[in-house]
N, C-alpha and C positions, 0 to 999 in steps of 0.2 A: 646304261646310257642315261645322261641327265637331258631330256626333252623339254623344251619350253615352247608352249603354244600361245600365240597371240590372236585374239579373235573379239570380234565385237560382243558377244555374249557366250554363255555356256549352256544355252538352251532356248526354248520357245519355237524356233524357226529351224527349217531344215538343215542349213549349212552349220549352224551352231549346235545342233543336236549331234551331227555327224563328227563334228570337231570334239565334242565333249565324249561320245562314245570312243573315239579313237584314244583319247587321253585317258579314260578308264581302262581301256583294253591294254594300254602300254603298262599301266600300274600293274594290272593282273598278271602281265608277263613278267614283271620282275624289274622293270625300269622306273626310275625316277622321272615322272611326268608331271608337270606343272603347267597351269594356265593363267595368263594375264587377260583380264577382259574389261572392256567399260562397263558392262551391266551385267551383274551376277544375279543368278535365280537360284542356283544350288546352295547347299550348305556344306560343300566339299572343301575341307581345309587347304586343299592343294590348288585351289583357284583363288586368286586375288583380283580385287578391283585394280586397274592400271594406277589410277590416280584418285586416292581418297581425301585428298587435302581439299578442302572447299574453294580456297582461293585458287588453285591451279584447275580444278573443274570450271569455276566461273571464268576464268581467263580463256580456257579452251572453248568454252560456248560463245563468248564475246568475240573471240576471233573467227569461229565458225560462222556467226551471223554476218560479219564483214566479208568473208570469202563467199558466202551465198549472195550477198548483194552484187558483188564483182563478177560472180559465176567462175571463180577460181576454185574449183572443186577440191578440197582436201590437199591443197598445197602446203599448209603450215599449221600445225598444231603443237604447242609446246610440249604437251604430254609425251609425243613421239620421242623428241629429242632428250628429255629427262629419262626415256627408257634405257638409254644408252648406259646409265649409271645405275640401274636398278640391280639389286643383288641377285635376283633370278637370271636377269640378263647376263651378268658377270660369271654366274655360276654354271650356265648351261654349255653342253656339248654341242648342240645344236638347236636352232629356233625353227619352228613350223609356224608360218603365217597361214592365216585362213581368210576370212572375210575382214579386209583393212579399210573398206570404203564404209561410211556410216557415220562420219563425223567426229572421229576420234584420233585417227592416225594419219600422219603425212607420208605419202608415198616418197617424198623427196628425201626421207631419211634413210632410204634403203642403202646407198653407198657407205654410209658409215656404219650402219648397223651389220651389213654382210662383211665388212673389213674386221669387225670385232669378233663375230660369231659366224659359223657356218648357217645359212639361210635356205630354207626349203619352203616353197609356197604351194599350198594345195588351191588348185583353181576350182572353186565351187561355181563361178560365173566367168563372164569375159570382161569384167571391169577393167583388168589391168592392160588389156589390148585395144581399149576403145577410147574414144575422147570424152566420155562420161557415163554410157549406159551399161547396165549388168548383162542385159540379153539382148544383143543387136539382132540376133536371128529371129525375134519375135516379129519384126517387121521386113524380115529378109533384107536388111540393110548391109552393104558391103563396103560402106565408106571406110570402115576401121581398117580395111586393106590398103588404103591409099592416103590416109591423112586425116579422115573425118572432115568437118566443116559441112555447113547447110544440113544439119541434124534434122531427121524427119521426126524425131521423138524426144524433143527437149524435156518434156513432163514425164517420161518414162523413168522408173526407178534407176539409180538415184538422179532426180531431176536438176535441172539448172534454169536459171531465169533467162540468161542470153546465151547466143551460140557462141561459146569460147571454145568449143570442142576441138578445132583445129590447132589453136594454141596448146591446150592440154594434152592433146595427143603428141605433139612436138616435144613438150616438157618431158612427158614420161619418156620419150625416146632419149633425151639427154640424161635423165636419171638412170637409166637402164645401162647406157654405156659406161657408166663407172660403178655399177652394182654387180656383184657376183651371186647369182640365184641358180636353184635349180627347182624345176616345176614339176609337180604331180597333178595328172589329169586323171579324175575319177571315170572318165568314159573316153573311149577312142574317138567319139566326136569332138570331144574337147581338145583332144591332142590334134586332131586335124585342123582345129582352129588355130592352135598355137603354131603348127607348122606353116600355116599361111599367113601369120601375124608378121608384119616387118618389125614390130616391136618386141615380141617375145620369142621369134624363132632363133634368135642369137643364144638362147639359153638351152641347156640339155633338160629335156624333159621325159616323163616316164609316164605311163599307163598304169594306174593302180586304182582298181574299183573300191568304192566304200563298201565297208561290211557291217554286219549286225551280229549280234550276241544270238546264236542258234538255240542257246538254253533259254532264251527269254522268247524269241520269236518262232514259235513251233505249234502245230495244230492242237487245237481244243476240239473235241467231238463237238459237232454243231448243236446238237440238242443240248448240251451242258453249257455252251457259250450263250444261246438264245435264252436259256433259262435263267442264267446270271444277269442278263440284260433285261428280261421280262418280255422278249420278243415272241410273237406268235411263231410256234414251230412250223406251222404249215404255209406261212406266207413267203412269197420270194422276197428276198432281202438284197439290196445293193447298197454300196457305200462309196462315197466321194470323200476324199481327204486332201487337204492343201492348207499351208500356212494362211492364206487368205482365200476364202471360199468364191470372193466377187471379183479377185484379181483376173482381169480380162485373159491374160496369159495362160491360167489354168483351165480355161475352156468352161465356165459355167454356163455361158449361154448355149453352147452345144450340148451340155449335159442335159439342161431343161428340155430342149428340143428333142433330144433323143429319148428321154424317159417319157414324155408325152407319147410317142410312137409306141413304146414298150407296153405301157400301161393299158393300151387298147387291145392288146393281144393276151392279157393275163386274166383269168378267171377270178383269182383272188386279189384283193388290194394290196399292193406290194408295200414294202417298207424301204425308205431311203435313210441310211445312217450317214450323218454330217459331222466330220471331225476338222475343226478348224475355225478361225475367226472370220466374221463378216456378217453382214445384216442378210437374214434368210429372204425377206422380201426383196432385197436387191437381186439376189441370186435367181428369184423366180417372178421376175417383173412382168412376165407375160402370163402368169397363173398357170403354167404349163405343169407345174407339180402338184396341183390338187387332187389328182387321183392316186398320189401316194400319201402314205402316213411318214411325216417327216420327222426323224429323231435327231436333234441337234446335241452334239457332245461338246461343242466349243474346242477351244485349243487346250490340248493336254500333252504333257511330258511324262504321264504315266504309261510307260511301256507295256505293263501288263493289261491295263485297261485296253489299249491298242489291239494287243493280241487276241483279246476276247471279242472286240469288234470285228476283226479282220476274220476270225474264225466263224463268227456268227453269219456274215456276209456270204451270199452265193457266188457274187461278182463284185469286184472292185472296178469302178470306172474312173479313169483319168484322161479326159480329152484335152491334155495339155498341149499348147500350140508351139511351145519352145521350153526345153528342159536339159539338163546335163545328165544327171542319173537318178531318178527320182526315188527317194527312199521307200515311199509309199509303196512303190510297185514291188520292191525287193522284200518289204516286210510282208506283204500281203502273199507273195509266192512262198515265203518260207512258212506261213501258215497254211499253205495247201489251197488258197482262194485264187482263182483264176483271174486274170486282168484283162480289161478291154480298154485300149488306148490308140493314139495315133503314132505312126512311126516317125517321130521327131527326135532330134539330139540324140541321146544316148538311150531311149526307149526301147530301140530295137536290140539293144544289147542286154536288155532284161527279159523282155517279152519275145519269144519266138513263135511266129503266127502258126497257130493251131497246134502248137506244142506246150507253150505255157501261158497261152491266153490268145487273144484276138486283136490283131492290128487293123484297124479301119483305114480306110483312105482318109486322107488329110481334109479336115473340115467337111466330111460327107456324114451328117447325121443320120441319114438313112442306112448307111453302112455300120455306124456306130450303134445304132438300135439293132441291126441284124446280128452284130455280134453276141450283144446282150442276149438277145432272145435265143441264139443258138445254144449258149451256154446254159441258159436256164431251162431248155427242153431236151436236150440230148444227154440223157444220163450217162451212157457209156463213154461219150467223147469227154464230159465234164469229169468222170472219174479218171480216166487217163491223163488229162491235162493236169488235175489236182496233184496226182503222184508225181508227175514230171516235174512240175514247179518245186516241189519240196527237194527233189534230187538236184535240180540246177541250183536252187539257193544254196545248198550245202556245198556245192562244188565250186561255185564261183564267189559268193559272197560271205563266208564265213570272216568274221572280223579277226580271228586268229591269223588268217591268210593275210589279210590288210596288214596287221602288225608286222609280220615277217617281212613283207615286202618294203614297209616303210622303213623298218630297221636297216634293210640293204641300202635304200637310198641315203638315209642318214650317214651311214658308215662311209659310203662313197663320197658324201659332201665333206665329211669331217677330214678324210685324208687328203681330199684336193686342197682344202683350207691349210691344212698343215705344210702341205708341199709348196704353197705359195707363200709360206712365212707367216700365216695368221696365227 
């Protein structure tokens, strides 16, 4: 099968990493998989930049500036319509769209694109069903169910200047009426949002969790992992990983408050591993992490390094306030490291309370701290949860299983497209 993925990039952030992993796994399974991206980070010859001509990239940016001024988010970009003639588009059996917001792709091209080639969209976030935002659940906004307007989070990613959300919501509806799409939801939570969406519920959708390569993400003995990092083998080690450590949605404020409580109950000064971008001082604006040795690793696309970090940690903490299916938790479980988080979005589909980790009450930093301390002090519970975590990761999140499920969806989309004369 010849699969073409279209995405903002081929790495650096969670959704792009997930898309690139799928692309790579499809190739390992014997399929012809390619990626067209706006920003390329890898050296993979099967990944190309969507528009490499300087004039067209300049025109795209210039139009983008005008669209931003008018708050007509991503309505028209020339690069999207030029894609209709791209050789990889013409050769593809199926196109898998990933993150199409970000200032490079026009959602208005979907009717033309889906008439030419079967199109399957992976919903890494909620953007396609809202007037502008990627995670409406962050502020528990329900306006996306009724047409948006009077948006309470205009500045939330991807932000707009003026409230054109009602118009944009209606434009999306008109576009979707003329498009033929199939949707893949990484979490049951996302599938529920699609079911409740007046915009997207018209399309057939599937629940297919993201997977990881279990040959890469597997346990390393803690003593070896800590030796590789130069970490004190006796110290309690916690880990926090996010694309942006200071993004409010990822819960850095709650993390700092909970860890201040944890440090007061430990005899040895604990270590905090931080993986992701962001100003550490901003993360710890109240100086609550002063009792920790903070080890920042920055943003890394090195899966082997991340495997070492997960294995070196005793507990991974992710107090996210809204999420789809965080890969951080899946990667941690596969390395046998229990996680502590809130039961939001698809988190509860990865962490089973007291089976593969600890689910604290939402925004309850005392309970968050209690879960961390429980896993740090109860050796018998820790051992059981660690073993169960590895088992669950193998059963549910093997990327080979994801590939088989995607191929089934792709085949169905291809057959339906042919039946309609495509």
